[in-house]
C-alpha positions in Angstrom: 117.7 179.1 131.0 115.0 176.7 130.3 115.2 173.2 129.6 112.7 171.6 127.5 112.1 168.0 128.1 112.6 165.5 125.0 111.3 162.3 124.1 114.4 160.6 125.3 114.0 162.2 128.8 110.5 161.5 129.5 109.9 158.8 131.9 108.2 155.8 130.2 104.8 154.6 131.3 104.8 150.8 132.9 103.1 148.5 130.6 100.2 146.9 132.4 99.3 143.5 131.9 96.2 142.2 129.9 93.8 140.5 131.6 94.9 137.0 132.7 93.4 133.8 131.0 91.6 131.4 133.5 93.3 128.4 134.6 92.5 125.7 132.4 92.5 121.9 134.1 92.2 120.0 130.8 95.2 121.6 129.0 98.1 118.9 129.2 101.1 117.7 127.6 103.0 114.3 128.5 105.3 112.1 126.6 107.8 109.4 127.3 110.9 108.1 124.7 109.5 104.8 123.6 112.1 102.0 123.8 113.8 100.7 120.6 113.5 97.0 121.4 110.3 95.6 122.6 109.9 93.2 125.1 108.8 89.6 124.2 105.3 89.4 123.3 103.1 87.1 125.6 101.6 83.9 124.3 98.4 82.2 125.7 98.2 79.1 126.9 96.9 77.6 123.6 99.8 79.5 121.4 97.9 82.1 120.2 96.9 85.5 121.2 94.2 87.6 120.3 94.5 90.8 118.1 94.6 93.9 119.9 91.8 96.3 119.6 91.0 98.9 116.6 93.7 101.6 117.4 91.1 104.5 116.2 88.5 103.1 118.3 90.6 102.7 121.3 92.1 106.1 121.0 88.3 107.6 121.2 88.0 105.8 124.4 91.1 106.7 125.9 90.7 110.5 125.2 87.2 110.4 126.8 88.5 108.5 129.6 91.4 111.0 130.4 89.1 114.1 129.9 86.9 112.8 132.4 89.5 111.9 134.8 90.6 115.9 134.4 87.4 117.3 134.9 86.6 115.0 138.2 83.7 112.6 137.0 86.5 109.4 136.8 88.9 108.5 138.9 92.5 108.7 137.9 93.5 105.0 138.8 90.9 103.6 136.1 93.4 104.9 133.4 96.8 104.1 135.0 97.3 100.7 132.9 96.3 102.5 129.7 99.0 105.2 130.2 102.5 104.7 130.4 103.9 105.5 133.8 105.4 109.0 133.1 102.2 109.7 131.3 99.6 108.9 134.1 101.8 110.7 136.9 101.5 113.9 134.9 97.5 113.1 134.5 97.2 112.1 138.0 99.3 115.1 139.4 96.9 117.4 137.2 93.7 116.1 138.0 94.7 116.4 142.2 95.6 120.0 141.5 92.0 120.6 139.7 90.3 118.8 142.5 92.2 121.3 145.0 91.9 124.5 143.0 87.9 123.6 142.3 86.9 121.7 145.0 84.5 119.0 144.6 82.0 119.7 141.2 78.6 119.3 140.9 77.1 117.0 138.2 79.6 117.7 135.3 78.3 117.4 131.6 79.2 114.4 129.8 82.4 114.1 127.6 81.6 113.3 123.9 83.9 112.2 121.3 83.2 113.9 118.2 85.8 112.6 115.7 88.6 110.4 115.3 91.5 111.0 112.9 94.0 107.8 112.9 97.0 107.2 111.6 99.1 104.0 111.5 103.3 104.7 112.1 104.3 101.5 112.4 103.1 98.1 113.1 103.2 98.7 117.0 102.8 102.7 116.8 99.8 104.7 116.1 98.8 108.1 116.3 95.2 109.7 116.6 93.9 113.2 116.6 90.6 113.1 118.9 88.1 115.6 119.0 86.1 115.7 122.3 83.4 118.1 123.7 83.8 118.2 127.3 80.6 119.9 128.0 81.6 123.5 127.6 84.6 123.4 125.0 85.5 121.7 121.9 89.0 120.8 122.6 91.6 118.5 120.6 93.6 115.5 122.0 96.6 114.4 120.4 97.4 110.7 121.5 100.3 108.1 120.4 99.7 104.5 121.0 102.4 101.7 121.5 101.5 98.0 121.6 103.0 97.1 124.7 102.5 93.3 125.4 99.3 92.9 123.3 97.2 95.5 124.5 97.6 99.5 123.5 99.2 102.1 125.8 99.4 105.7 125.5 103.1 107.1 125.4 102.3 110.4 124.5 99.4 113.0 125.4 98.5 116.2 124.6 95.1 118.2 125.1 94.8 121.6 124.0 
């Protein structure tokens, strides 16, 4: 008596994984919950405070600076005061990891802000989608700004 193999008895072939995508040092996501209560605003000696900068323009400046940190052309300490502590920790860790993997790069191309789309959520909250060119790719940067003591601070950041 002979046994003929059926489909169920055949051994399954192992699935080979596809090509691995190269590690992208600029893909990042960081967010911190915003407290419900705002600390008291600082008042200048004359009793007046100057208004914060335009959030749309500030979003573009911040997005460009963070991308420059991640590609290694700007020290992470320069953007520390613009980012919430948890967000800065993620950006700094990613920049250090990138530097350790790639080593010291030559002269990277300049980062260019192509477009900023801005939306006011409330008086002290703004969101922006910034399109930047990092020299090799066009990327999207989503940033949420929170007014903290008279200046804008990023409480959420995502680069894709």
